[in-house]
Each structure stands twice: as structure tokens, then as C-alpha cells.
N, C-alpha and C positions, 0 to 999 in steps of 0.2 A: 549110624547112617539111616536107620529107619525113620528117625525123626526128621532128618533132612528131606527124605523123599516125601514124607507127609506134608512138610511145609511147602514143597514145590509142586505137589500134585494138583493140577488145575481143578480136579473134581472135589478137592477138600476145602471146606469152608475156612480151614486154618491156613490154607496155602497163600504164600506171598504172591504167587503168580495169579491166583484167583482174585485176590483183592486188588492187585494192580490192574488186571484186565478189566475188572468192573469199573474202576476209576477211569481207565483209558476209554472205555466205551461211553461213559458219561460225557467225556470231552468230545468224542466223535459225534455223539447224539446232538450236542449243542451246535455242532457245525452243520449237520444234515437237516435239522428241524425246519429251517426256512425253505428247503427245497420242495418244489411241487411233487406230488405223488402221482403214480408210483415212481420211485427212484430206480433208474437203471444202473445196477451196481455189479462190478466184477470183484470177486474175492480171489486173490492169487494165493493159493496154497492153504485155504481155510477149510471149514467144515460146515455142514448144514446144521449140526447140533448147536454150534455157536450162535448162529442167527436165530435159531428157535429160542434159545435161552434169553436172548436179548430182545425178543418180542418183535422181530422184523419180518416174521412170516405171516403176520395178520393180513387180511384182505386189503389190497390196494396200497400197502405200505411200501413194498419194494419188489422189483423183479431182479433176482440175484443169480448171477452166473458164478459158479465155483470151479476154478481150474486147478487140477492136480496132475501129477505125472500119471497116476492111476486113480481115476475118479469113481467112487461108488455111485450107484443109481440114486437119483433124487427121490425123496418121499413127498415133498411139498409141491403143489402146483405152482408155487411162486419161485421155485428153484430149478435151475438146470445145471447139470454137472458135465464137465468136459475134461477129456484127457489132453494134456498139453505141457509144454515147457515154458516156465516163467520167463526164460531168457529169449524166447522166440515165439511170438504169438501172431503169426501172419493171418490167422482166421479172423482177426478183428481189424476193422478199418480205423483210421484216425478219429479220435473223439467219439468212439463207439459207446462210451458209458458216461453217465453223469458223474459217477464216483468209481475210482479204483481203490480198493482196500487191501492191505497186506500186513499181516501180523506175525512177526518173528519168522520170516521166510528167507529174506535176502541173504542172511548169513549162512544159509544152507545150499546155495546154488553153485558154489565154487569159489574161485579166486576173484580178484578185483575186476577182471575183464568180464566174467560171467555176471558179476554183480552190476557192472555198468550196463551190460546188455539188458538185464531185467529192469533197471531204473529207466532206461531209455524207452523200453516198451510201455511201461506204466505211464510215463509222461506223454507218450504218443497217443495212447488209446483212451485216456481218461481226461475229461474236462476238469476234473478235480481228483486229487489223490490224498491218501492217508496211509503212510508207510511207517511201521515201527520195527526197531531192531535193538537188541541189547547193546550196552556200552562195553567196548573191549576193555576199558580200564576200571570197570567195577571190580572190586576185589574178589568176589565170589563168582566163578564161572557159572552161568545160569542153567546150562544143560546138564552139568555133572555135579554141581553144588560143591565144588572143591576149590579152596583158595588158590587163586592165580594159576589155575590149570592151563589157561590159554597161553601162558608165558613159559611153560615147562618144555624141555626138549621132547621131541616126539617119542623117543624111546621110553622116557619116564612116563609119559601119558599112557602109552600102551601098557606098561607094567602096572600102573594104577588101575586101569580099566579091567585088567585080568585078575587083580588081587583084592580090589575093593568093590563094594556094591554101589557103583557110580551111575548105573543106568537102571531104568525101571525093570529090566529083565535080569538084573543082578550082575554078577561077574561074567565077563566075556571069556569064552573058553579057548579061543584061538588068537594067535598073533594077527592073522589076516582080518578077523572081525574087529579086533581092537584098533588096528591101524585104520580101517575104513571108518570106524566110528569117530576116532580122533580127527580124521581128515574131513569129516562131514560138516564141520563148523568152522567158519572164518569170520570172527567177530570184527566189527568196524569201530574205529575211533570216530569221535564227533566230526573231525575235519574230513576224514575219508568218506563218511556217510553223506555229509552235506555237499561234498564235491560231486556226488552222484545225482543230487537234486538241486542244481543251481537255482537260486531265486526263491527256494521254498522257505516257509516259516519253520522254525525248529521249536519243539516242545520237549523239555527234559523231564522225565519221570524220575522222582527221587525217593530214596530209602535212607533214613537216618542222615539226611543232608547230602548224600552222595547220589550222583546221577547213575541210575541203574539202566536206563534205556532212553532211546531217542525216538521222536516222531517227527517226520518230515511231512508237511502238508502244504498244498498250494491250490489255487483256483477258486477258493471259497468266496472271494469278493467279485467273481465274474457274474454277469447277469444270469438269472435262473431260467429265463425263457428259452 
């Protein structure tokens, strides 16, 4: 299991997640390059470190708002952080941002109703959006790196989380913690994901010919002024 954790650790240069995230950002960068600076951007559920690594915190590149349930203080003058719920963002008016970005978050907000609420808010407040989520039907569940974990009965998921090192913190010690962890992920199929973003373009990220995750994006052909 240590090898699997190394392969998925975003901080490791051997990580599948790291390599896919880099390719994903190249795709995103190609979309945003034509936009006038500074880009007014909202990152739903992201981190300041991510944008720093991607070179977006340079002067006049972007003004980034990062929203999380509990947001740490911002370090860069080009970033502000806010506490908030991705499913309900009344602090933002319609079309408040040039771009709304979200990476591997929508599968963590709850069931389909919560996911739809998040998608509706993203579509409301962003002139453009770029939303990524893992594919439910990829054979390796990306959070626990266990084959077909997402299709196992909840009781077996709980047992595995308590007996194998499937989380970065190792084995979970209580049934309650294991149940909460198992319930914290609701992966989406392609059809279910695109139903949340009608009219969006779909980009499929692939590993060994299999679709590992989806990106829905829209608004990029709109006038930039």
C-alpha cells in the first residue's frame, strides 16, 4: 500500500495525480491565455499553494478568491480566502467572476441534490467555468486507490478502511470514522456529471486508454470584454 500512496501523493513527482494535474492545468492555461489580465477567478475548494505552483500569483496575472468550508488566511496579495459552502454562495452576484475553477470537489459535497446545487451556483456566478471530477467507472477508486471500492457494500468499505492503509492517515480506528470517510465521496458517471452542466464541453482525461476523470467547461467562446 505504501507504493500506492506514493503514486497518488500530489506532492510526489511519481504521483499519477501530480502528472494528471499538470496536464490538466496546461489545458486550463490554454483556455485562459486569451483573457485580459488580471483574471477575476474563483477557486471552489482549492488551495493557494496550487496557484502558486502554477505561476498564477505573479503581478497582474489574476485576482483569485478561494472558497472553503474553513479557509486559512491568504499569504499573497493576489489571493483572498473565504469561508463558505460550495452549494450555496449568496455572497456572490451573478457573473461575479471571469472564471470559476473547481478541481475534485463536487464529488465531496454530498448526494446528487447537493452536487446539482453546487453546479448551479458555479454556472450562476461565473462567466466561464472549468470543473473536474473523477470518473465513477474508472476501475481504481482515486481517493482510496482500491479496485472498485466505489461499488462495494458500505459495510465492506468500512471494514477495508479499518484494516488496510487506504487513507493518508493510515487505518481508521473507529466504525464512525470509517463510515464518515466512506460516505464523504460520491463519484459521478459521465452522464450524471454532464446533466449537472448542460451545454458544457466535455474533456476526458485518460490513463492507459481509460477515462480517469472528466472536465466540464463552458463560456470560453464568449466575448472577453
